N, C-alpha and C positions, 0 to 999 in steps of 0.2 A: 433637658435644658433648665429645669427648675433648680437643680443642684449644681450644675456646671461640672458634673463628675462623670467618670467612665462607668457605664452600667453593663457593657457587654463588649465582647470581641467576636468578630465573625471569622469562622475558619475558611481559609482560602487554600486552593491547591494549585501547584504548578508542576509541570513535567520537566524534570531536569535531564535533558538529553545530552549524551556525552559529546556530541558534535554541534548540535544546534543551540545549546544552552537552555535557558528557561523558556518553555513553551506555554503560552497562556491557555486557560481552560476553554475559551471559545474555539481553539484550534483542535483540541483533542477530546473534549467531553462529548460532542456529537458522535464521534467515532466510537467512544467507549459505550455510549448508549446503544448504538447500532449493533455492536458485537456482543453486548451483554456484560462487558467488563466493568461497566459502571457499578454493578452490584458488589463485587469484591472490593473495588476501589472505594465505594461509598462506605462499606463496612469498616475498612481500614481507617478512613477519615473519622468516622464516629468514635472508634476506639481511641485514636490518637488525640482527638479534640477533648474527649472526656478525661483521658489520662492527664493531659497537660493542665486542663482547667482545675482538676482536683488538687493540683499542687500549688495553685496561685495563693498568695497570702491574703487576698480579699475575695469575698464571695460574689464576684461579678459573673455574669452569665456568659456562656459560649453558644454562638449561633451556628448551626450546621444546615446547609442546603440539602434537600432531598429531591432528586430528579424524578420525573414521572415514571420512568422505567424502574428505578429503585423502589419507589413507593408501592408499585404493583407486585413487588417480589413477595412471595409467601414467607420469606425469612425476615422481612423488615422489622416487625415488632420484636421478634426474638433477638435480632442483632442489636437493636436499640436498648432493650432491657439489659442485655448482657454487657454492653459497653458501659452503661451507667453503673451497674452493680459491681463489675470487676474493678472499676476505677475508684469507687467510693464517692463519686460525685453525687451531690444531692440532685434528684430529678428536676427540681424547680429551677436549677441553674442551667438546664439544657433548653435551648430554644431551637425548634425545628422549623425551617422555612420551606414552604411549598409555593409553587406558582399555580395560577388559576387552571392551567392545563391538567393538573392532577385531578381536579374536580369534575372534569368532563367525562371521565370513564367510571362506570359502575358506581353510581352515586351512593347507594345504600352501603356497599362494602367500604367505600372510601370514607364515608362519614363514621362508620363503625370503627375503623382504624384510628381516625382522628380522636374520637371520644375515648378510645382505650388509651391512647397516648396522653390525653389530657388527664384521665383518671390516674395514670401512672405518676403524674406530676409535672410532665414536660409542658413548656409553653409552645403554642402554635402560632406562627406568623404567616400572613399571606404576602409573598414577595412580588415585586413589580406590579402592584395593583394599578389597573388602568391601562395596561399596555396590551393585554391579550383579549380574552373573551369575558370581560368584566360583566358581572351580573350581581345585582344587589341581593339576589336570592341566595348567593353563596354566604353572604354575611348574616342572612336570616337563618339559614339551615345549620350553620356551625358558628359558635361564638369564639372567633379568633381572639387571641390576646393582643395581636398587633397587626397593623396594616403598614406595609412598606411602600412609600411613594417612589416611583421609578426616577432614576437620575435624569431621564430625558425631559421631565417636567421641571426639575430643579435647574437644569442647565439653562433653560429659556426664561427663568425668572428675571423680571426687569425689562425683558425685551418683548415677550409675548403675553398679552393680558389674558389669553386663553389658558396658559399654563398656571398663572396665578389663580384664576377662577377654579380650575380643577383641583389645585392644592387646597384652596379654601373649602371646597366641597368635601374633599376626602378628610381633612382634619375635623371639620364640623361633624361629619358622619361618624368618625372614630370617637369623638368626644361624646356624642349622643348615645353611642352603643357601648361605651365604657372600654374602648380599645385604644391602646397607645398608637401613635403614628410616628414612623421613622422616615425621615427624608434621606435619600441616598445621593451620593455624588456631590456633597457640599464642598465648595472650594473657595468662596469669597465671603467677605464681611457683609456685603449687600444681601447675599442669599440668606445668611444667618439671620439678619435683621428682619427680612421679609417673612421667613419661616417662623421666627419667634412671634411676630405680629399676628400671624395666622393661627397660632396655637399649636404648632407642631411640637410634640413632646420629646422626641429624640432626633438626633442627627448623626450622620456618619459621612466620611469622605476624606479627601486629601487635605482639606483644611486642618483636620485634626491629626492625621497621620497617613502616610502611604502604607501599603502592605508591608509588614515587618515579620521577621522570624519569631516564632513563639518564645524563643529564649529571651527576647527583649520585653516581654510582657511586664515583668516585675519592675524594670526600670521605668516603663511608661506609667504604671500604677503609682510608683513612688513620686514621679514628677507631677502627676495629676494631684496627688495629695498635697505636695508642697505648694503648688499654684493655688489650690483651694484654701490653704491655710493663710497665704498671703492676701488673697481676695477677702 
């Protein structure tokens, strides 16, 4: 928010069914996790996201979500390292998003993986903070680069004082710990103003853009540069 510029794109996936059209992830990701297909799907997403981002004209980051099943795969680190190296993408431009549920299993092994990814150069974000099994010990045991504030809190801004209080607490916590905070699901000017006032460092949502094909990234980057120049 300090530069009013695009700093990252988040990789999203849709299943294009020949009869049912585009199927959202909430419909098929749970099935993919249950069957184990999430591992090859996740590896493909990583390769594609890194390959696309390496071709962008500006060094903005690409964020990729890792499911708990995928994170526990013994091939995880190998697949991430291979995707980055084969694409030529700088590791510091890859942002890996995990949910709190990842941290519930085998804490030592999980933290070891996270530290290895950080040593490689990737950024690590905690997604949907505050909606699951939130524990401040997670933030103490691993220095996340970013905390993402779930859209459910942003949606109720202006209506529910509790949501504003939670956002204020999370942004204050992030600032104190040297972590960026990203608000998800931003859709209105009122939300932007409230989030800016509370010190949120990044925002994403339909206010800025709905999900778009990766082929449109360059047009979006150019448009953002033009608007910044005018401002």
